[in-house]
C-alpha positions as CSV (number, residue, x, y, z in Angstrom):
1,M,136.3,112.8,87.8
2,S,134.9,113.8,91.3
3,R,132.5,116.8,91.3
4,P,130.1,117.7,94.1
5,V,127.1,117.3,92.0
6,E,124.3,114.9,92.9
7,Q,123.8,113.1,89.4
8,A,126.3,111.0,87.5
9,N,126.8,111.7,83.8
10,L,127.9,108.8,81.8
11,V,129.4,108.5,78.3
12,L,130.2,105.5,76.5
13,G,131.2,105.9,73.2
14,C,133.5,105.1,70.0
15,A,134.4,105.9,66.6
16,G,131.8,106.3,64.1
17,L,131.0,106.9,60.5
18,A,132.2,109.7,58.1
19,R,129.4,111.5,56.7
20,N,129.8,110.3,53.3
21,D,129.8,106.7,54.3
22,E,126.8,104.6,52.6
23,R,126.4,102.6,55.9
24,R,125.2,105.9,57.6
25,F,121.6,105.3,57.1
26,A,121.9,101.8,58.5
27,L,123.4,103.3,61.6
28,G,120.9,106.2,61.6
29,V,117.9,103.4,62.2
30,L,120.0,101.5,64.6
31,N,120.8,104.5,66.7
32,A,117.0,105.6,66.6
33,A,115.8,101.9,67.7
34,L,118.7,101.6,70.3
35,G,118.2,104.8,71.9
36,G,116.6,107.6,69.9
37,G,113.3,108.4,71.8
38,M,111.2,107.2,74.6
39,S,110.3,103.9,72.7
40,S,113.7,103.0,72.1
41,R,115.4,99.8,74.0
42,L,117.7,101.7,76.0
43,F,115.0,104.3,77.4
44,Q,112.6,101.2,77.8
45,E,115.0,99.1,79.8
46,V,117.0,101.6,81.7
47,R,114.5,104.1,82.5
48,E,110.8,102.7,82.0
49,K,111.3,99.4,83.5
50,R,114.0,99.9,86.1
51,G,113.6,103.8,86.7
52,L,117.5,104.0,87.1
53,A,118.2,107.2,84.7
54,Y,116.7,110.6,84.4
55,S,118.0,110.5,80.9
56,V,119.2,107.6,78.3
57,Y,119.8,108.2,74.7
58,S,122.4,107.0,72.0
59,F,123.7,109.7,69.7
60,S,125.8,109.4,66.4
61,S,127.5,112.2,64.5
62,Q,129.4,112.3,61.3
63,H,132.2,114.6,60.1
64,A,134.3,114.8,56.8
65,D,136.7,111.8,57.9
66,C,135.5,110.2,61.0
67,G,132.4,110.1,63.4
68,Q,131.5,109.2,66.5
69,W,128.9,106.8,68.2
70,G,127.9,106.9,72.0
71,I,125.4,106.4,75.0
72,Y,124.8,109.1,77.7
73,A,122.9,108.5,80.7
74,G,122.3,110.6,83.8
75,C,121.5,108.7,87.0
76,L,122.0,108.9,90.8
77,P,125.7,108.1,91.2
78,A,124.4,104.7,93.4
79,K,122.9,103.2,90.2
80,A,126.0,104.5,87.9
81,E,127.5,100.9,87.9
82,E,124.0,99.2,87.0
83,V,123.0,101.7,84.4
84,L,126.5,101.1,82.7
85,A,126.0,97.5,83.0
86,I,122.5,97.3,81.2
87,C,123.7,100.0,78.4
88,Q,126.5,97.4,77.5
89,E,124.4,94.7,78.0
90,E,121.7,96.0,75.3
91,V,125.0,96.9,73.3
92,T,126.1,93.6,73.2
93,K,122.3,92.3,72.2
94,V,122.0,94.5,69.4
95,I,125.3,93.2,68.1
96,E,124.6,89.5,68.6
97,S,121.0,89.4,67.7
98,G,119.9,92.8,65.6
99,L,116.7,94.5,66.0
100,T,113.1,93.1,65.9
101,D,110.9,93.7,63.0
102,E,109.1,96.2,65.3
103,E,112.4,98.1,66.2
104,L,113.6,97.9,62.6
105,D,110.4,99.6,61.7
106,R,110.0,102.0,64.3
107,G,113.7,103.4,63.9
108,K,113.1,104.2,60.3
109,G,109.9,105.9,61.1
110,Q,111.8,107.7,63.6
111,L,114.5,108.8,61.3
112,R,112.1,109.5,58.3
113,G,110.0,111.7,60.7
114,S,112.9,113.8,62.3
115,I,113.8,114.6,58.6
116,V,110.6,115.6,57.4
117,L,110.0,117.7,60.4
118,G,113.2,119.2,59.9
119,L,111.7,120.7,56.5
120,E,109.0,122.5,58.3
121,D,111.5,124.8,60.0
122,P,113.0,127.4,57.5
123,S,116.2,127.8,59.7
124,S,116.7,124.1,59.2
125,R,115.8,123.8,55.6
126,M,118.4,126.4,55.2
127,S,121.0,124.8,57.4
128,R,120.1,121.5,55.1
129,L,120.8,123.3,52.0
130,G,124.0,125.4,53.2
131,K,125.7,122.1,54.6
132,S,124.6,120.0,51.3
133,E,126.5,123.0,49.3
134,L,129.7,123.2,51.7
135,V,130.2,119.6,52.3
136,Y,128.5,117.5,50.1
137,P,129.3,116.7,46.5
138,R,125.7,117.4,45.7
139,L,122.3,118.2,47.2
140,E,120.8,114.9,47.8
141,P,117.0,114.9,47.6
142,V,114.7,113.8,50.4
143,D,112.9,111.3,48.6
144,E,116.4,109.7,48.1
145,I,117.2,110.1,51.7
146,L,114.2,108.8,52.6
147,A,114.3,105.9,50.2
148,H,117.9,105.0,51.3
149,I,116.3,104.9,55.1
150,E,113.4,102.5,53.8
151,A,115.9,100.4,52.3
152,V,118.2,99.3,55.6
153,S,117.6,95.8,56.2
154,H,118.1,93.8,59.4
155,D,121.4,92.5,57.7
156,E,122.7,96.0,57.0
157,V,121.8,96.8,61.0
158,R,123.6,93.6,61.9
159,E,126.5,94.5,60.1
160,I,126.9,98.2,61.1
161,A,126.3,97.1,64.5
162,A,129.2,94.6,64.8
163,V,131.5,97.2,63.0
164,V,130.8,100.3,64.9
165,L,129.5,99.3,68.6
166,G,131.8,95.9,68.6
167,Q,134.7,98.6,68.8
168,P,136.7,99.1,72.1
169,K,134.9,102.0,73.8
170,A,135.9,105.0,75.9
171,L,134.1,105.7,79.1
172,A,133.7,109.3,80.6
173,I,131.9,109.8,83.9
174,V,131.6,113.1,85.8
175,G,130.1,112.8,89.5
176,P,130.8,112.3,93.0
177,F,133.4,109.8,92.4
178,D,136.5,109.3,94.1
179,D,137.5,105.7,93.0
180,D,137.2,104.8,89.0
181,E,138.2,101.4,89.7
182,V,134.8,99.9,89.4
183,F,134.3,101.8,86.1
184,T,137.5,100.4,84.9
185,A,136.3,96.8,85.6
186,A,133.0,97.2,84.0
187,L,134.4,98.5,80.9
188,A,137.0,96.0,80.7
189,G,133.9,93.6,81.2
């Protein structure tokens, strides 16, 4: 959609996992390693090495019977096509090769850390308890969740990357663009 703005906002996404899917831990680790922070693959490739985006990250959310996974990037309009191409390349690399040992460990650590830090804030603790009461069959102990995260293997990450990231994706772009032909071609490629 053409808007008189100085930044291009891109979201490339697809269906994810439902909140009770046991593979959600593998997807969480993958998501953290791929685009979950400043040490993530997307941040390093797009922002740090090439300086192409103001912001770039991946995200995942789970709902009752479905979920979503995606990548967001905010960049100069002239760099949007290149940013999109790099993001797609990194997704392809993860599908084909998985994560390195270092990325797997870092993804696990980031996911565990965010859970533990969430326990320090009373509001987050109450939200966790309320959500467990409303949407899950039982309150999952934190130690059990951390054990699930720690148990995620390279094979599980490669499998979930193929299943989720390997799906056809939708692309939404907001910026000063009159012709979406270049982005349609990039999405098909």
